[in-house]
BAFI-3210 file (N, C-alpha, C; in Angstrom, 3 decimals, decimal comma, padded with zeros to 6 digits):
// residues 87
n [1|2|3|4|5|6|7|8|9|10|11|12|13|14|15|16|17|18|19|20|21|22|23|24|25|26|27|28|29|30|31|32|33|34|35|36|37|38|39|40|41|42|43|44|45|46|47|48|49|50|51|52|53|54|55|56|57|58|59|60|61|62|63|64|65|66|67|68|69|70|71|72|73|74|75|76|77|78|79|80|81|82|83|84|85|86|87]
n.u [-011,354|-012,054|-010,527|-009,978|-008,260|-008,449|-008,810|-009,673|-011,195|-013,291|-014,419|-014,515|-013,573|-013,811|-016,621|-019,005|-021,580|-020,325|-019,386|-021,985|-023,177|-021,534|-021,677|-023,888|-024,468|-022,242|-023,583|-025,712|-024,964|-024,063|-021,560|-017,829|-016,635|-014,123|-011,922|-009,205|-006,481|-003,478|-002,214|-003,857|-006,932|-010,775|-014,188|-016,297|-018,721|-019,467|-020,503|-019,377|-016,954|-015,728|-015,884|-013,753|-011,586|-010,301|-010,461|-009,533|-009,331|-007,702|-006,927|-005,319|-007,119|-008,034|-009,928|-011,126|-012,922|-015,095|-017,029|-019,891|-021,335|-019,011|-017,680|-019,402|-020,002|-017,801|-017,604|-020,126|-019,370|-017,219|-018,186|-019,446|-017,593|-015,489|-017,809|-017,768|-019,265|-021,401|-021,509]
n.v [036,024|038,240|040,276|043,193|045,315|048,965|051,623|054,733|055,848|057,983|061,206|063,067|061,301|059,674|061,623|063,033|062,532|059,833|058,944|058,175|056,823|054,455|053,950|053,128|050,702|049,571|049,009|047,180|044,495|042,148|041,960|043,071|046,224|047,156|050,080|050,567|053,206|054,607|053,031|053,457|053,084|052,683|052,903|051,174|051,493|054,012|057,164|059,038|058,294|057,733|059,729|061,313|060,544|061,450|060,923|060,923|061,337|058,516|057,432|055,131|052,094|050,004|047,157|045,498|042,734|041,088|038,325|036,317|037,352|038,198|037,953|038,439|041,263|042,217|042,316|043,410|045,945|046,516|046,733|049,303|051,362|050,428|051,370|054,531|055,104|056,055|058,600]
n.w [124,098|121,783|119,219|117,148|114,887|113,987|111,284|111,595|108,815|108,741|107,996|110,278|112,454|115,654|116,525|118,242|116,577|114,788|117,041|119,112|117,213|117,906|120,094|120,331|118,517|120,231|122,255|121,705|122,101|124,510|125,323|126,858|125,834|124,855|123,561|122,408|121,822|121,463|123,938|125,850|127,243|126,717|127,547|125,654|125,591|126,177|126,112|126,663|127,180|125,129|123,477|125,343|124,224|121,748|119,154|115,719|111,988|110,955|112,709|114,426|115,895|118,642|119,401|121,768|122,566|124,691|126,463|125,648|122,913|121,361|118,510|116,823|118,016|117,214|114,525|113,830|115,098|113,295|110,603|110,893|111,213|109,223|107,235|107,492|108,820|107,966|106,824]
ca.u [-011,606|-012,007|-009,473|-010,333|-007,908|-009,060|-008,026|-010,832|-011,815|-014,238|-013,620|-014,609|-013,179|-015,065|-016,885|-020,714|-022,409|-020,040|-019,319|-023,145|-023,479|-020,675|-022,562|-025,949|-024,318|-021,931|-025,140|-026,487|-024,087|-023,819|-019,865|-017,259|-016,177|-012,660|-011,220|-007,453|-006,084|-002,545|-002,144|-005,225|-008,446|-011,909|-015,126|-017,000|-020,139|-019,950|-020,027|-018,339|-015,317|-015,265|-015,458|-012,406|-010,786|-010,233|-009,708|-009,636|-009,143|-006,126|-006,036|-005,350|-007,808|-007,915|-011,369|-011,246|-014,073|-015,034|-018,604|-020,909|-021,651|-017,457|-017,343|-020,874|-019,928|-016,393|-018,289|-020,510|-018,388|-016,345|-018,993|-020,101|-016,401|-015,911|-019,252|-017,554|-020,487|-022,762|-021,534]
ca.v [037,766|038,780|041,388|043,742|046,273|049,388|053,092|055,685|056,969|058,899|062,792|063,597|060,190|059,614|062,355|063,905|061,838|058,614|058,235|058,116|055,464|053,844|053,546|052,235|049,924|048,326|048,469|046,099|043,216|041,746|041,476|044,257|046,415|048,607|051,056|051,191|054,058|054,894|052,192|053,941|052,090|053,585|052,108|051,323|051,688|054,877|058,749|060,449|057,387|058,070|061,699|061,925|059,770|062,526|060,439|061,749|060,421|057,638|057,030|053,334|051,833|048,223|047,055|044,041|042,791|040,115|037,729|035,655|037,718|039,012|037,977|038,929|042,444|042,657|042,007|044,847|047,731|046,748|047,406|050,312|051,892|050,969|052,218|055,296|055,723|056,215|059,419]
ca.w [123,952|120,275|119,131|116,163|114,687|112,890|110,986|111,461|107,661|107,935|108,230|112,092|113,775|116,791|117,387|118,161|115,884|115,227|119,106|119,521|116,475|117,899|121,251|119,980|118,234|121,266|123,397|121,682|122,749|126,088|125,308|127,167|124,742|125,462|122,948|123,045|121,187|122,020|125,266|126,682|127,387|127,037|127,637|124,802|125,806|126,706|124,919|127,832|127,430|123,823|123,068|125,651|123,799|120,949|118,026|114,464|110,679|110,760|113,795|114,388|117,557|118,758|120,238|123,002|123,214|125,874|126,042|124,470|121,924|120,716|117,447|116,313|118,393|116,659|112,834|114,057|114,895|112,297|109,442|111,073|110,842|107,696|106,075|107,778|109,720|107,059|106,359]
c.u [-011,255|-011,469|-009,513|-009,045|-008,361|-008,610|-009,225|-010,533|-012,478|-013,724|-013,679|-014,091|-014,312|-015,937|-018,392|-021,311|-022,064|-019,789|-020,586|-023,565|-022,799|-021,082|-023,512|-025,424|-023,722|-022,873|-025,815|-025,896|-024,273|-022,604|-019,301|-016,962|-015,390|-012,536|-009,821|-006,798|-004,945|-002,046|-002,977|-006,099|-009,826|-012,869|-015,741|-018,116|-020,563|-019,703|-019,052|-016,623|-015,015|-014,994|-014,190|-011,528|-009,674|-009,839|-010,356|-009,094|-008,318|-005,800|-005,894|-005,946|-007,780|-009,209|-010,696|-012,531|-014,023|-016,505|-018,719|-020,964|-020,132|-017,164|-018,561|-020,226|-018,542|-016,568|-019,259|-020,189|-017,478|-016,750|-019,079|-018,986|-016,064|-016,870|-018,749|-019,150|-021,308|-022,719|-021,973]
c.v [037,761|040,089|041,988|045,304|046,923|050,968|053,615|056,394|057,554|060,307|063,165|062,614|060,214|060,230|062,567|062,251|060,277|058,147|057,844|056,909|054,210|053,204|053,073|051,226|048,914|047,968|047,304|044,552|043,051|042,122|042,674|044,811|047,897|048,668|050,957|051,931|054,473|054,470|052,852|053,135|053,305|052,598|052,441|051,628|052,601|056,542|059,306|059,919|058,060|059,290|062,131|061,559|060,272|061,456|060,746|060,863|059,959|057,309|055,256|052,652|050,423|047,809|045,578|044,139|041,192|039,572|037,093|036,285|038,486|039,088|038,339|041,037|043,246|043,226|043,493|046,095|047,587|047,380|048,794|051,588|051,769|051,502|053,790|055,930|056,398|057,915|060,047]
c.w [122,405|120,364|117,490|115,713|113,639|112,766|110,667|110,045|107,517|108,275|109,784|113,189|114,305|117,253|117,701|117,606|115,652|116,243|119,249|118,438|117,256|119,484|121,468|119,338|118,990|122,156|123,017|121,733|124,176|126,159|126,150|126,104|125,300|124,235|123,285|122,140|122,102|123,095|126,100|126,373|127,768|126,846|126,058|123,849|126,175|125,816|125,529|126,852|126,342|123,028|123,577|125,032|122,122|119,117|116,425|113,009|110,654|111,522|113,991|115,563|117,460|119,417|120,622|123,585|123,915|126,475|125,358|123,025|121,067|119,586|116,671|116,782|117,338|115,329|112,993|113,895|114,072|110,714|109,603|110,938|109,717|106,366|106,831|108,358|109,305|106,916|104,859]
res [m|h|t|v|e|l|i|l|t|n|e|s|g|l|h|a|r|p|a|s|l|f|v|q|e|a|g|k|y|q|s|d|i|v|i|i|k|e|g|k|e|y|n|g|k|s|i|i|g|i|l|s|m|g|a|v|k|e|d|r|i|t|l|l|i|d|g|e|d|e|k|e|a|g|e|g|l|s|r|l|i|e|a|q|f|y|e]
***
């Protein structure tokens, strides 16, 4: 299990376009990806799950990644978030 803690710094948080980009990136990996926000778990490969999270700028999220490519998934998703979803 690989754990990554991040703070959303893009203006729109994980809404519409950023959520779609997150799901696209997460879908590249075999590992299971769970996002934890305020103690609740969300499927990191589900656009509906991510949108229901209501994550906004400055929210802290934790990614729990489990599988054979967990480190690569953590790095790829971290890069995407740190690049502010290329906004």
